LOZAPA-252300 format. One record per atom (N, C-alpha, C): x, y, z; atom name. Coordinates in nm, 4 decimals. Layout:
<keses>
+----------+----------+----------+----+
!       xx !       yy !       zz !  a !
+----------+----------+----------+----+
!        X !        Y !        Z ! CA !
...
+----------+----------+----------+----+
</keses>
This chain:
<keses>
+----------+----------+----------+----+
!       xx !       yy !       zz !  a !
+----------+----------+----------+----+
!  11.9897 !  10.5041 !  12.2342 !  N !
!  11.8781 !  10.4679 !  12.2157 ! CA !
!  11.8504 !  10.3058 !  12.2491 !  C !
!  11.7720 !  10.2547 !  12.3102 !  N !
!  11.7297 !  10.0984 !  12.3577 ! CA !
!  11.6825 !  10.0271 !  12.2378 !  C !
!  11.6924 !   9.9387 !  12.2309 !  N !
!  11.6444 !   9.8764 !  12.0965 ! CA !
!  11.4867 !   9.8565 !  12.0715 !  C !
!  11.4116 !   9.8687 !  12.1983 !  N !
!  11.2756 !   9.8723 !  12.2025 ! CA !
!  11.2324 !   9.9997 !  12.1928 !  C !
!  11.3070 !  10.1055 !  12.1983 !  N !
!  11.2624 !  10.2326 !  12.1973 ! CA !
!  11.2167 !  10.2775 !  12.0234 !  C !
!  11.1078 !  10.3534 !  12.0026 !  N !
!  11.0475 !  10.3739 !  11.8745 ! CA !
!  11.0643 !  10.5321 !  11.8536 !  C !
!  11.0986 !  10.6061 !  11.7407 !  N !
!  11.0687 !  10.7354 !  11.7315 ! CA !
!  10.9957 !  10.7493 !  11.5867 !  C !
!  10.8870 !  10.8650 !  11.5842 !  N !
!  10.8278 !  10.8686 !  11.4990 ! CA !
!  10.8942 !  10.9364 !  11.3603 !  C !
!  10.8442 !  10.9100 !  11.2516 !  N !
!  10.9397 !  10.9290 !  11.0953 ! CA !
!  10.9449 !  11.0707 !  11.1066 !  C !
!  10.8481 !  11.1154 !  11.1625 !  N !
!  10.8195 !  11.2957 !  11.1633 ! CA !
!  10.9523 !  11.3481 !  11.2222 !  C !
!  10.9929 !  11.2712 !  11.3319 !  N !
!  11.1327 !  11.3255 !  11.4361 ! CA !
!  11.2500 !  11.2959 !  11.4001 !  C !
!  11.2657 !  11.2301 !  11.2479 !  N !
!  11.4159 !  11.1919 !  11.2514 ! CA !
!  11.4742 !  11.2922 !  11.1469 !  C !
!  11.6199 !  11.3001 !  11.1896 !  N !
!  11.6814 !  11.4203 !  11.0845 ! CA !
!  11.6511 !  11.4063 !  10.9836 !  C !
!  11.6246 !  11.2772 !  10.8800 !  N !
!  11.6076 !  11.2261 !  10.7605 ! CA !
!  11.4955 !  11.3279 !  10.7138 !  C !
!  11.3765 !  11.2791 !  10.7800 !  N !
!  11.2604 !  11.3490 !  10.7773 ! CA !
!  11.2648 !  11.5152 !  10.7422 !  C !
!  11.3161 !  11.5468 !  10.8673 !  N !
!  11.3345 !  11.6924 !  10.8744 ! CA !
!  11.3792 !  11.7571 !  10.7403 !  C !
!  11.5086 !  11.7119 !  10.6832 !  N !
!  11.6009 !  11.7178 !  10.5707 ! CA !
!  11.5121 !  11.7521 !  10.4802 !  C !
!  11.4527 !  11.6016 !  10.4374 !  N !
!  11.3746 !  11.6043 !  10.3330 ! CA !
!  11.2473 !  11.6986 !  10.3107 !  C !
!  11.1813 !  11.7412 !  10.4163 !  N !
!  11.0631 !  11.8279 !  10.4241 ! CA !
!  11.1154 !  11.9651 !  10.4160 !  C !
!  11.2344 !  11.9860 !  10.4497 !  N !
!  11.2939 !  12.1386 !  10.4310 ! CA !
!  11.2748 !  12.1636 !  10.2516 !  C !
!  11.2979 !  12.1087 !  10.2043 !  N !
!  11.3336 !  12.0912 !  10.0749 ! CA !
!  11.2294 !  12.0052 !   9.9673 !  C !
!  11.1255 !  12.0160 !   9.9973 !  N !
!  11.0167 !  11.9213 !   9.9626 ! CA !
!  10.9835 !  11.9477 !   9.8111 !  C !
!  10.9621 !  12.1071 !   9.7788 !  N !
!  10.9672 !  12.1166 !   9.6359 ! CA !
!  11.0640 !  12.0839 !   9.5692 !  C !
!  11.1870 !  12.0927 !   9.5948 !  N !
!  11.2819 !  12.0324 !   9.5239 ! CA !
!  11.2909 !  11.9014 !   9.5106 !  C !
!  11.2659 !  11.8051 !   9.6010 !  N !
!  11.2619 !  11.6443 !   9.6041 ! CA !
!  11.1507 !  11.6336 !   9.4923 !  C !
!  11.0146 !  11.6850 !   9.5166 !  N !
!  10.9268 !  11.6854 !   9.4234 ! CA !
!  10.9663 !  11.6802 !   9.2747 !  C !
!  11.0276 !  11.8037 !   9.2596 !  N !
!  11.0890 !  11.8217 !   9.0906 ! CA !
!  11.1788 !  11.7231 !   9.0390 !  C !
!  11.2606 !  11.6723 !   9.1397 !  N !
!  11.3870 !  11.5681 !   9.1242 ! CA !
!  11.3044 !  11.4371 !   9.0890 !  C !
!  11.2045 !  11.4161 !   9.1357 !  N !
!  11.1208 !  11.2741 !   9.1147 ! CA !
!  11.0497 !  11.3157 !   8.9944 !  C !
!  10.9732 !  11.4313 !   8.9741 !  N !
!  10.9342 !  11.4076 !   8.8440 ! CA !
!  11.0333 !  11.4504 !   8.7244 !  C !
!  11.1326 !  11.4899 !   8.7223 !  N !
!  11.2109 !  11.4850 !   8.6234 ! CA !
!  11.2951 !  11.3354 !   8.6112 !  C !
!  11.2559 !  11.2261 !   8.7166 !  N !
!  11.3314 !  11.1274 !   8.7027 ! CA !
!  11.2143 !  11.0428 !   8.6294 !  C !
!  11.0573 !  11.0273 !   8.6866 !  N !
!  10.9903 !  10.9715 !   8.6227 ! CA !
!  10.9794 !  11.0056 !   8.5084 !  C !
!  11.0050 !  11.1471 !   8.4531 !  N !
!  11.0033 !  11.1698 !   8.3153 ! CA !
!  11.1159 !  11.0944 !   8.2063 !  C !
!  11.1944 !  11.0667 !   8.2899 !  N !
!  11.3074 !  11.0277 !   8.2298 ! CA !
!  11.4240 !  11.1303 !   8.1864 !  C !
!  11.4057 !  11.2473 !   8.2138 !  N !
!  11.4911 !  11.3571 !   8.1855 ! CA !
!  11.6101 !  11.4028 !   8.2860 !  C !
!  11.7027 !  11.4065 !   8.2379 !  N !
!  11.8429 !  11.4410 !   8.3194 ! CA !
!  11.7949 !  11.6162 !   8.3234 !  C !
!  11.9093 !  11.6734 !   8.4347 !  N !
!  11.8901 !  11.8291 !   8.4402 ! CA !
!  11.9164 !  11.9005 !   8.2740 !  C !
!  12.0232 !  11.8588 !   8.2168 !  N !
!  12.0580 !  11.9280 !   8.0893 ! CA !
!  11.9176 !  11.9163 !   8.0192 !  C !
!  11.8396 !  11.8012 !   7.9932 !  N !
!  11.7421 !  11.7974 !   7.8873 ! CA !
!  11.6269 !  11.8610 !   7.9374 !  C !
!  11.6264 !  11.8487 !   8.0774 !  N !
!  11.4848 !  11.9402 !   8.1417 ! CA !
!  11.5486 !  12.0861 !   8.1027 !  C !
!  11.6624 !  12.1424 !   8.1323 !  N !
!  11.6951 !  12.2930 !   8.1194 ! CA !
!  11.6664 !  12.3117 !   7.9885 !  C !
!  11.7006 !  12.2264 !   7.8867 !  N !
!  11.6734 !  12.2887 !   7.7534 ! CA !
!  11.5723 !  12.2729 !   7.6952 !  C !
!  11.4563 !  12.2023 !   7.7478 !  N !
!  11.3233 !  12.2171 !   7.7113 ! CA !
!  11.2909 !  12.3277 !   7.7555 !  C !
!  11.3455 !  12.3712 !   7.8847 !  N !
!  11.2826 !  12.5088 !   7.9320 ! CA !
!  11.3150 !  12.6481 !   7.9059 !  C !
!  11.4382 !  12.6187 !   7.8319 !  N !
!  11.5317 !  12.7426 !   7.7411 ! CA !
!  11.5918 !  12.8039 !   7.8990 !  C !
!  11.6431 !  12.7012 !   8.0048 !  N !
!  11.6892 !  12.7857 !   8.1070 ! CA !
!  11.8592 !  12.6994 !   8.1179 !  C !
!  11.9263 !  12.7464 !   8.1892 !  N !
!  12.0717 !  12.6833 !   8.2131 ! CA !
!  12.0758 !  12.5538 !   8.3150 !  C !
!  12.1141 !  12.4775 !   8.2766 !  N !
!  12.1428 !  12.3605 !   8.3840 ! CA !
!  12.1413 !  12.3780 !   8.4868 !  C !
!  12.2281 !  12.4704 !   8.5740 !  N !
!  12.2485 !  12.5029 !   8.6978 ! CA !
!  12.1428 !  12.5627 !   8.7692 !  C !
!  12.0375 !  12.6064 !   8.6911 !  N !
!  11.9215 !  12.7093 !   8.7359 ! CA !
!  11.8128 !  12.5513 !   8.7880 !  C !
!  11.8348 !  12.4607 !   8.6886 !  N !
!  11.7347 !  12.3388 !   8.7320 ! CA !
!  11.8179 !  12.2823 !   8.8707 !  C !
!  11.9169 !  12.2823 !   8.8661 !  N !
!  11.9769 !  12.2013 !   8.9836 ! CA !
!  11.9705 !  12.2658 !   9.0878 !  C !
!  11.9561 !  12.4504 !   9.1148 !  N !
!  11.9109 !  12.5162 !   9.2008 ! CA !
!  11.7743 !  12.4939 !   9.2860 !  C !
!  11.6871 !  12.4911 !   9.1532 !  N !
!  11.5359 !  12.4251 !   9.2126 ! CA !
!  11.5311 !  12.3044 !   9.2734 !  C !
!  11.6189 !  12.2227 !   9.2378 !  N !
!  11.5825 !  12.0805 !   9.2893 ! CA !
!  11.7037 !  12.1056 !   9.4523 !  C !
!  11.7536 !  12.1625 !   9.4701 !  N !
!  11.8552 !  12.1762 !   9.5883 ! CA !
!  11.7745 !  12.2906 !   9.6915 !  C !
!  11.6764 !  12.3728 !   9.6509 !  N !
!  11.5852 !  12.4274 !   9.7155 ! CA !
!  11.6763 !  12.5726 !   9.7250 !  C !
!  11.7673 !  12.6165 !   9.6392 !  N !
!  11.8650 !  12.7337 !   9.6532 ! CA !
!  11.7848 !  12.8477 !   9.5625 !  C !
!  11.6895 !  12.8089 !   9.4927 !  N !
!  11.6025 !  12.9100 !   9.4391 ! CA !
!  11.4520 !  12.8466 !   9.4479 !  C !
!  11.3714 !  12.9603 !   9.4734 !  N !
!  11.2281 !  12.9639 !   9.4612 ! CA !
!  11.1362 !  12.9162 !   9.3476 !  C !
!  11.0684 !  12.8406 !   9.3847 !  N !
!  10.9599 !  12.8255 !   9.2443 ! CA !
!  10.8902 !  12.9044 !   9.2334 !  C !
!  10.8345 !  13.0160 !   9.1409 !  N !
!  10.7570 !  13.0950 !   9.1106 ! CA !
!  10.6545 !  13.0036 !   9.0484 !  C !
!  10.5244 !  13.0699 !   9.0653 !  N !
!  10.4010 !  12.9958 !   9.0033 ! CA !
!  10.4251 !  12.9845 !   8.8349 !  C !
!  10.4629 !  13.0836 !   8.7944 !  N !
!  10.4737 !  13.1032 !   8.6409 ! CA !
!  10.6305 !  12.9945 !   8.6210 !  C !
!  10.6918 !  12.9988 !   8.6895 !  N !
!  10.8461 !  12.8699 !   8.6380 ! CA !
!  10.7392 !  12.7137 !   8.7084 !  C !
!  10.6892 !  12.7006 !   8.8187 !  N !
!  10.6055 !  12.5958 !   8.8125 ! CA !
!  10.5403 !  12.5776 !   8.7089 !  C !
!  10.4666 !  12.6573 !   8.6417 !  N !
!  10.3948 !  12.6048 !   8.5306 ! CA !
!  10.4630 !  12.5582 !   8.3918 !  C !
!  10.5705 !  12.6274 !   8.4226 !  N !
!  10.6493 !  12.5797 !   8.2531 ! CA !
!  10.7273 !  12.4414 !   8.3079 !  C !
!  10.7477 !  12.4041 !   8.4256 !  N !
!  10.8024 !  12.2993 !   8.4702 ! CA !
!  10.6963 !  12.1763 !   8.4122 !  C !
!  10.5764 !  12.2211 !   8.5019 !  N !
!  10.4598 !  12.1170 !   8.4791 ! CA !
!  10.4085 !  12.0755 !   8.3457 !  C !
!  10.4372 !  12.2026 !   8.2499 !  N !
!  10.4181 !  12.1328 !   8.1145 ! CA !
!  10.5218 !  12.0592 !   8.0404 !  C !
!  10.6325 !  12.0840 !   8.0653 !  N !
!  10.7055 !  11.9839 !   8.0110 ! CA !
!  10.7423 !  11.8868 !   8.0948 !  C !
!  10.6873 !  11.8796 !   8.2245 !  N !
!  10.7296 !  11.7433 !   8.2794 ! CA !
!  10.5863 !  11.6735 !   8.2833 !  C !
!  10.4748 !  11.7172 !   8.2167 !  N !
!  10.3374 !  11.6592 !   8.2011 ! CA !
!  10.2830 !  11.6452 !   8.3183 !  C !
!  10.3183 !  11.7088 !   8.4503 !  N !
!  10.2457 !  11.7068 !   8.5699 ! CA !
!  10.1846 !  11.8067 !   8.6044 !  C !
!  10.0555 !  11.8283 !   8.6974 !  N !
!  10.0164 !  11.9396 !   8.7314 ! CA !
!  10.0866 !  12.0299 !   8.8550 !  C !
!  10.0822 !  12.1401 !   8.8103 !  N !
!  10.2052 !  12.2297 !   8.8770 ! CA !
!  10.1501 !  12.2538 !   9.0332 !  C !
!  10.0270 !  12.2682 !   9.0669 !  N !
!  10.0154 !  12.1793 !   9.2269 ! CA !
!  10.0846 !  12.0907 !   9.2775 !  C !
!  10.1038 !  11.9677 !   9.1789 !  N !
!  10.2358 !  11.8535 !   9.2399 ! CA !
!  10.3327 !  11.8883 !   9.2775 !  C !
!  10.3985 !  12.0471 !   9.2555 !  N !
!  10.5014 !  12.0887 !   9.2941 ! CA !
!  10.5326 !  12.1441 !   9.3576 !  C !
!  10.3910 !  12.1908 !   9.4301 !  N !
!  10.3965 !  12.2735 !   9.5492 ! CA !
!  10.4247 !  12.1979 !   9.6741 !  C !
!  10.5221 !  12.2440 !   9.7520 !  N !
!  10.5528 !  12.1854 !   9.8650 ! CA !
!  10.5350 !  12.2685 !   9.9858 !  C !
!  10.5341 !  12.1939 !  10.0887 !  N !
!  10.5266 !  12.2690 !  10.2515 ! CA !
!  10.6002 !  12.3754 !  10.2744 !  C !
!  10.7378 !  12.3674 !  10.2176 !  N !
!  10.7770 !  12.5077 !  10.2283 ! CA !
!  10.7298 !  12.6251 !  10.1414 !  C !
!  10.6300 !  12.6106 !  10.0540 !  N !
!  10.5629 !  12.7272 !  10.0004 ! CA !
!  10.3925 !  12.7419 !  10.0471 !  C !
!  10.3799 !  12.6585 !  10.1400 !  N !
!  10.2617 !  12.6583 !  10.1849 ! CA !
!  10.2385 !  12.7949 !  10.2939 !  C !
+----------+----------+----------+----+
</keses>
Protein backbone atom coordinates (compact mmCIF):
# COMPACT_ATOMS: atom_id res chain seq x y z
CA UNK A 1 0.00 0.00 0.00
CA UNK A 2 1.31 3.41 -0.94
CA UNK A 3 1.51 6.22 1.59
CA UNK A 4 -1.35 8.08 -0.12
CA UNK A 5 -3.65 5.04 -0.16
CA UNK A 6 -6.37 4.91 2.45
CA UNK A 7 -8.47 2.07 3.75
CA UNK A 8 -11.74 2.23 5.63
CA UNK A 9 -11.36 1.19 9.26
CA UNK A 10 -14.10 -1.39 8.74
CA UNK A 11 -11.84 -3.14 6.22
CA UNK A 12 -8.92 -3.54 8.61
CA UNK A 13 -8.18 -6.89 10.21
CA UNK A 14 -8.20 -5.21 13.64
CA UNK A 15 -11.77 -3.99 13.12
CA UNK A 16 -12.95 -7.36 11.84
CA UNK A 17 -11.40 -9.17 14.80
CA UNK A 18 -12.87 -6.73 17.34
CA UNK A 19 -16.29 -6.95 15.72
CA UNK A 20 -16.30 -10.77 15.81
CA UNK A 21 -16.33 -10.67 19.61
CA UNK A 22 -18.20 -7.44 20.17
CA UNK A 23 -20.15 -8.72 23.17
CA UNK A 24 -17.02 -9.98 24.91
CA UNK A 25 -15.27 -6.68 24.32
CA UNK A 26 -18.26 -4.75 25.66
CA UNK A 27 -18.33 -6.98 28.72
CA UNK A 28 -14.59 -6.54 29.33
CA UNK A 29 -14.99 -2.77 28.98
CA UNK A 30 -17.88 -2.72 31.46
CA UNK A 31 -15.76 -4.71 33.95
CA UNK A 32 -12.90 -2.28 33.52
CA UNK A 33 -15.19 0.71 34.01
CA UNK A 34 -16.66 -0.88 37.14
CA UNK A 35 -13.15 -1.45 38.49
CA UNK A 36 -13.66 -5.19 38.80
CA UNK A 37 -11.24 -7.93 37.91
CA UNK A 38 -12.56 -11.21 36.49
CA UNK A 39 -12.28 -12.99 39.83
CA UNK A 40 -14.17 -10.26 41.66
CA UNK A 41 -16.91 -10.21 39.04
CA UNK A 42 -17.16 -14.00 39.09
CA UNK A 43 -17.58 -13.99 42.87
CA UNK A 44 -20.39 -11.42 42.66
CA UNK A 45 -22.09 -13.51 39.95
CA UNK A 46 -21.58 -16.81 41.74
CA UNK A 47 -19.68 -18.34 38.81
CA UNK A 48 -16.08 -19.38 38.20
CA UNK A 49 -13.51 -16.86 36.96
CA UNK A 50 -12.79 -18.95 33.88
CA UNK A 51 -16.45 -18.58 32.89
CA UNK A 52 -16.11 -14.78 32.93
CA UNK A 53 -12.97 -15.19 30.85
CA UNK A 54 -14.88 -17.41 28.39
CA UNK A 55 -17.60 -14.76 28.02
CA UNK A 56 -15.02 -12.03 27.41
CA UNK A 57 -13.15 -14.10 24.81
CA UNK A 58 -16.35 -15.06 23.00
CA UNK A 59 -15.98 -18.77 23.81
CA UNK A 60 -19.32 -18.77 25.61
CA UNK A 61 -22.55 -17.18 24.35
CA UNK A 62 -24.21 -14.69 26.64
CA UNK A 63 -27.82 -15.74 27.29
CA UNK A 64 -30.45 -13.11 28.11
CA UNK A 65 -30.56 -14.39 31.69
CA UNK A 66 -26.78 -14.15 32.10
CA UNK A 67 -26.75 -10.73 30.44
CA UNK A 68 -29.29 -9.62 33.07
CA UNK A 69 -27.03 -10.94 35.86
CA UNK A 70 -23.97 -9.18 34.43
CA UNK A 71 -25.90 -5.95 33.96
CA UNK A 72 -27.16 -6.01 37.56
CA UNK A 73 -23.64 -6.45 38.96
CA UNK A 74 -22.01 -4.00 36.54
CA UNK A 75 -24.91 -1.52 36.86
CA UNK A 76 -25.43 -1.21 33.11
CA UNK A 77 -28.36 -1.97 30.82
CA UNK A 78 -28.41 -5.55 29.55
CA UNK A 79 -28.97 -4.14 26.06
CA UNK A 80 -25.49 -2.59 26.27
CA UNK A 81 -24.02 -6.09 26.31
CA UNK A 82 -25.80 -7.07 23.12
CA UNK A 83 -23.26 -7.08 20.34
CA UNK A 84 -23.47 -7.48 16.62
CA UNK A 85 -22.66 -11.19 17.01
CA UNK A 86 -26.05 -11.64 18.72
CA UNK A 87 -28.22 -9.52 16.42
